[in-house]
VEXDREN-2710 file (C-alpha; in Angstrom, 1 decimal):
% VEXDREN-2710
k/r/px/py/pz
1/MET/177.1/106.9/111.6
2/ARG/174.9/105.3/114.3
3/THR/174.1/108.7/115.8
4/THR/172.9/110.0/112.4
5/SER/170.7/106.9/111.9
6/THR/169.3/107.3/115.4
7/TRP/168.6/111.0/114.8
8/ILE/166.9/110.3/111.5
9/ALA/164.7/107.6/113.1
10/VAL/163.7/109.9/115.9
11/CYS/162.8/112.6/113.4
12/VAL/160.7/110.2/111.3
13/VAL/158.8/109.0/114.4
14/THR/158.2/112.5/115.6
15/VAL/157.0/113.8/112.2
16/SER/154.7/110.7/111.9
17/ALA/153.2/111.3/115.3
18/VAL/152.6/115.0/114.5
19/ILE/150.9/114.1/111.2
20/PHE/148.8/111.4/112.9
21/LEU/147.7/113.7/115.8
22/SER/146.9/116.5/113.3
23/GLY/144.7/114.2/111.4
24/ILE/142.8/113.3/114.6
25/ASP/142.3/117.0/115.4
26/ALA/141.1/117.8/111.9
27/ALA/138.6/114.9/112.0
28/GLU/137.3/116.0/115.4
29/SER/137.0/119.6/114.1
30/MET/135.1/118.5/111.1
31/GLN/132.8/116.4/113.3
32/ALA/132.3/119.4/115.7
33/ASN/131.3/121.6/112.7
34/LYS/128.8/119.1/111.3
35/VAL/125.4/120.8/111.4
36/ASP/122.0/119.1/111.5
37/VAL/119.0/121.4/111.4
38/THR/116.4/118.7/111.4
39/GLY/113.4/119.7/113.5
40/VAL/111.0/122.5/114.1
41/TRP/112.3/126.1/114.0
42/VAL/110.6/129.4/114.7
43/PHE/111.8/132.3/112.6
44/SER/111.6/136.1/113.2
45/VAL/111.5/137.8/109.8
46/GLU/111.7/141.5/109.1
47/SER/110.9/142.7/105.5
48/PRO/109.1/145.5/103.7
49/ALA/106.0/143.5/104.2
50/GLY/106.5/143.8/108.0
51/LYS/107.4/141.4/110.8
52/SER/106.4/137.7/110.8
53/ASN/107.1/134.6/112.7
54/PRO/106.8/131.6/110.4
55/THR/107.4/128.0/111.6
56/LEU/109.7/125.8/109.6
57/THR/110.1/122.1/109.8
58/PHE/113.4/120.9/108.4
59/LYS/114.5/117.5/107.4
60/GLN/118.2/117.2/106.6
61/GLU/119.8/114.2/104.9
62/GLY/123.5/115.0/104.3
63/GLU/123.6/118.4/102.7
64/THR/120.1/118.1/101.3
65/LEU/117.4/120.1/103.0
66/THR/113.6/119.6/102.6
67/GLY/110.6/120.5/104.7
68/GLN/107.6/122.7/105.3
69/TYR/107.1/126.4/105.8
70/SER/104.0/127.7/107.6
71/SER/103.0/131.4/108.1
72/GLN/99.8/133.4/108.3
73/LEU/100.6/135.2/105.1
74/MET/101.7/132.3/102.9
75/GLY/100.0/129.4/104.6
76/GLN/101.7/126.0/104.1
77/ALA/104.5/125.6/101.5
78/ASP/107.2/123.2/100.7
79/LEU/110.9/124.2/101.1
80/SER/114.1/122.8/99.6
81/GLY/117.7/123.7/99.9
82/THR/121.2/122.8/101.2
83/VAL/123.3/122.9/104.3
84/LYS/127.0/123.0/103.6
85/GLY/129.2/123.4/106.7
86/GLN/127.6/126.3/108.6
87/ALA/126.0/127.8/105.5
88/ILE/122.3/127.2/104.9
89/GLU/120.2/128.1/101.8
90/PHE/116.6/127.2/101.0
91/VAL/113.7/128.3/98.9
92/VAL/110.1/128.5/99.7
93/SER/107.7/128.6/96.7
94/ALA/104.0/129.5/97.3
95/THR/101.0/131.2/95.7
96/VAL/99.4/134.0/97.7
97/GLN/96.1/135.4/96.4
98/GLY/96.9/134.0/92.9
99/THR/100.4/135.5/92.9
100/PRO/103.4/133.2/92.8
101/ILE/106.0/134.1/95.4
102/GLU/109.5/132.7/95.9
103/LEU/111.4/133.4/99.1
104/LYS/115.1/132.6/99.1
105/TYR/116.7/132.4/102.5
106/THR/120.5/132.5/102.8
107/GLY/122.3/132.4/106.1
108/ALA/124.5/130.7/108.6
109/VAL/123.8/128.3/111.5
110/ASP/125.4/130.0/114.5
111/THR/124.8/127.2/117.0
112/LYS/122.9/123.9/117.0
113/ASP/119.8/125.9/118.0
114/SER/120.2/129.2/116.2
115/MET/120.7/130.7/112.7
116/LYS/120.4/134.1/111.0
117/GLY/120.7/135.5/107.5
118/THR/118.9/137.4/104.7
119/LEU/115.8/136.9/102.8
120/SER/115.2/137.7/99.1
121/ALA/111.6/137.9/97.9
122/GLY/112.3/139.3/94.4
123/ASP/110.0/142.2/93.5
124/PHE/108.6/142.0/97.0
125/GLY/111.9/143.2/98.6
126/ASN/114.6/141.8/100.9
127/GLY/114.7/141.2/104.6
128/THR/116.5/139.6/107.5
129/PHE/115.8/136.6/109.6
130/THR/116.8/134.9/112.8
131/GLY/115.8/131.4/113.7
132/ALA/115.6/129.4/116.9
133/ARG/115.1/125.7/117.2
134/LYS/111.8/125.0/119.0
135/GLN/112.5/123.3/122.3
136/ASN/110.3/120.4/123.4
END
């Protein structure tokens, strides 16, 4: 009887330790996957309109993304979107020569300093982008 009680106690302690340590690993993993894109980024964009290198300044608060987009074609424009895990989505709305344009960027943050994805510009076509955080 005593052996069975001891065996059950050892099993309970072992299972509790495994659950506790798994929780620590999960929390560390979630922290390691936390992405913050706040800062200045230089993009390389390829689309039917050609190649461009806009500069984007992101401000991230939790999953909410705001900022500024700057390019020779579109000038300065606001952007807004989200960052959820590694996924990033944002929209840039501007008016170019009297024509409203909305650029929707959808991609993934590969490392703390790089991202890539696709660009949808509605009737103006689709493209791809890569982005690199500007180093000081």
